[in-house]
N, C-alpha and C positions, 0 to 999 in steps of 0.2 A: 470363459474369461481367463482362466489360468493359461490355456493354450495360446490365446491371442497375445497376452502380454509377454509370455516367454518367447514366442516367435518374434515379437517386436524387438526384444532384447537380444535374441540369439542370432538372427539373420535378416535384418531389415534390408530390403533390396534397394540400395542406393545406386542409381544409374543416371546417366545424362538426361534421359527423357523425364524421369520423375523429378529431378532437380529443376529442370527447366519449367515444368508445370507448376511446381510449388513456388518457384521464384515469382512467376506471374501472379499467383494467388496472393502471396504476401505483399508484393508491390501494390496491388490493387487495394488490399486491406490498409496498407500504409497511407495511400492517397485518400481513401475514404475516411479513415479515422483521424488522420493527422492534418490533412490539407483541406478537407471539405466538411469540417464540423466545427462549431464554435469551441474555442479553447482546445482544439485538437492537438496542439503542440505544447500544451500546458506542462506535461511531465518532462519534455525536453528542456523547457525553460526553467522549471523548478530545479531540476537536477544540475543544470549548469550554474545556477546561483548557489547551490549548496556544496557541490563536490569538486575537488581538484581534478584536472583532466586525466591524471594517472590512475584515478579511482574508477573501477568498472561501474560504479554507481552513478557516474556522471552522465550516462545515457540510458534510455529505456531499453527494455529487452528487444523491442522491434528494430532498434538501431537508430542512429542519428539521422540517416537519410536513406531513401530507397536505393541509392547507388550502392550502398554497402550490401544490400540484398542481391542486387543484380550482378555484382562482381564476385560473389562468393563462389569458390571453385568446388569441384567434386572432391578434391583432396581435403579442402577445409571441412566439408561436411563429414566425410568419412573419418577424419582425425577426431572431430568432436564426438561422433558416435562411438568410436572405439575407446575414447578416453572416459566418457561419462556414462554410457549405457551399459553398465555392468553391475553384477550383484552387490559388490562392495560399496557402490554408490547409490543403492536403491533401498527404498522402504516399501514393503508390501503391507498394506493395511486392509484388513477384512472386517466387515461389519454386517450384521444381519442374523438370521436364524441358522447359524453354522455350528456344526459339531467341531470342537477344537481339535480333537485327534484327527479327524478327517481333513480339516483345513491344513494341519501341519503335514499330513501325508501328501496331499496334493501340492503343497508348496515345495516340498522336497522333490517330488516327482518331476515337476515342471521347471524348477529353477536350480535344483541341487547340483546338476552337472554342467552348468554354464560357467565357463572359466572367466576369471577376472582378466581383462586384457592389459591393463596397466595398473601400476601401484599409484594410488592417489594419496597425497599427503594430507595433513589436517587442513580443514577449511580455514581460510584466512579472509577476513573481510576488510578491504581497504576503504575506509570511509573518511579519508582525509578531506576536510572541508576547506573552502576558500574564505578569505576575509570578506566582511560585509562591504558591498560596493554601492554605487549610486543606483537608484531604481532602474530596473530594466524596462524599457518601453517597447511594446509589441502592438502590431495591428492584427485584427482577427475578424472572423466572420460573424462574431456576436454583434447584434444590433445595438448593444449598449456598452458603455465603458464599464470597466471592472478593476478592482484592486485585489491583489493577492498578497498576503504576508506569510512568510514561511520561516520556520525555525528548526534547526537540527535538534533532535532529542535522542534519548537513549533507546537502544533496541529492546526487544520484547523481554529479554531475560532480566532486565533492570526493573525493579519494582516501581520505580518512578514513572515508567512507561505506562503502567496500568492506571496510576494516579492521573496522569495527563489525559489518558483516554476517557476517564470518567469526568474530568474537568471539561473536556471538549463537549461531552454530552450535556453538562450543565449549561455551558455557555451558548451552544448553538445546535443542540441535538433534536429540537422539536419546535413546533410553532409557538409554544409557550416559553421558549428560552429567551434570555435577554437580547440576543442579537436580533431575532425576528420581532420580538415584542417592541423593542425600542426603535430600532433603525428602520424597520419596514412598516409596522402598524402605527406607532406613535409619531415618529418624525417624518416618515415617508421619503427619506432620502435614498433608500435602496429598495429594489424590487425583490432582492433575495440577499440574505446574509447568513452564512453557515461556517462551520469549522469541523475539523476532524483530526485525529491523531493516527498516523500510520505507524504500526508496531511491526517491524520486520525482524527477520532472523539476524541480519547483520546491521541493519540501519533503523532509524526512526526519524520522523519529522512531523511537525504540526503545521497545518494549513488553516488560515483564517482568511475569508474572502467575502466580498460584497459586490453585487451587480448594481451599479449606480443609476439613480433616477436622472431624468433630463436636467441639465443645468448644474449638476453636482460635479465638482472637480475631483481629480484623483487625490489631490492633497487633502481636501475636505473628507473624502471617503476614508482615506487612511487614518486620519485623526479620529473620526467617528468610531471606526473599528477598534482602535487602541483605547479610546475612552471607555467603551463598553467592556472591553477585556479587563482593564484595570478596575473598573467598578465591580465587575463580577468576582474578581479575585478577592476583593475586600468584603463584598456584601453577600456572597453565597451563603446559604444556610443549610443546616443538617437536613431539613425537609427537602431541599432541592436535590441533595445527593441521594436521599432515600427514594425519591421518585424515579431518578435515573436508574438506581440499582434495581428497583422493581421491574422497570421496563426491560433491562438487560437480562435479568434472571428469567423473565418470561420468555425472552428470545432463546435462552439456553434450553429451556424445557421443550420448546418447539423443535429446536435442532435435534434433540434426542429422538424425535419421532422418525427422522429421516436417516436410513442407513448410509446414504451417500454423504450427508453432512457429517455423520459420525466418523466415517472412514477418512474424510478430508481432515477433520480436526485431529484424529489420532496420528495421521501421517505428519501433519504440521508440527505437532508437539514433539513427535519423535525426531524430526529434523532439527528441532530446536534443542534437542538433547534433554527434553523434559517430558517424556511420555506420561509420567504420573500426573501431569497437569490436566490431562483429560478428565480425571476423576476429581480434581481439586479446583477446577475453574470457578465454580459457584462460591466455594469457601474463600478463595483468594479475592474474589470480587467483593464479598461481604466484608472482608478485613480492611479494605481501604477506607481511611477516614477523611473527613473534610479537611483536617489539618494536613494530611498527606497531599491532597489535591492542591490546596492553596500553596503549600511549600514548593511543590514541583512546578506549578505555574509561575511563581515568583522567580524560581531559579532559572528556568529555561525560556520563558516567554517575555523577556525584557525587550524594550524598544530598541536598544542599541544593537541587539543581535538579530533583528528582523531583516530578512531578505524581501525586497519589494518588487512586485511585478505590476506594471500599469498597462492594462489592455485598452485599446481604442478600436472602434469599428474601422474597417478599411476605408470608408468614405470620409472619415473625420480628418 
């Protein structure tokens, strides 16, 4: 494993043939995931609603369209490789039944003499947002209409991000949550209603959505989602938060069984600049109060700041 990764960093064979093959692979992936799946371009639409065009967050990693993939040159790819695939921009995360001294020796052996090709400055995250606009209307392969509401939120290093994450679990994290209980089971105006909080290294956003039942308008769906959101901010109880915490703490315990998941978590927190959070994650989760969740939701999830996406089937 050390040899494979050091070889990938030291001398990846970037040539016209390999570029042409990978362009074909990624273009097909783009078409399959983005053009031939329900809500396949959701992240394209969400990001265009949130971020200014000059922000690199305004488009997904795969690109705005497959033409960008097809027109990438060999020099583009080599320049990217030379700039970013170097030790000063890498985190090596090891997990499992390892002897620390031996792991350090192997790390030095396989990576120690790889030169940094370019000086990289501090990471800067341009998350400039755009003002709230009229609802964006899209047609999609989904057989049903849908409403998505999106809000910009703090990144992972802000404690309010964790409070919003827990609030999302209270609001729509299970079949017993208010979104599903009220809008799907009781009122039957949606076939699915969920939400989640994305906590990134440089960005954050909160997504609330519902798949509408026949005859329900986009406007009615939006109002129903906002109604349950507001009711939950007011009516959530300590028992609701305790139930969510228990579920998430159980997930953390299962994660620790898997060396791969441990390695990923360690690397992520190191990239965040907070490697110590790997050992503090459960404690930090326990420390979030219902007041914290309610305060963060009131601060960030207000109606006036919501970005709206209305999806309709292609045949509608």
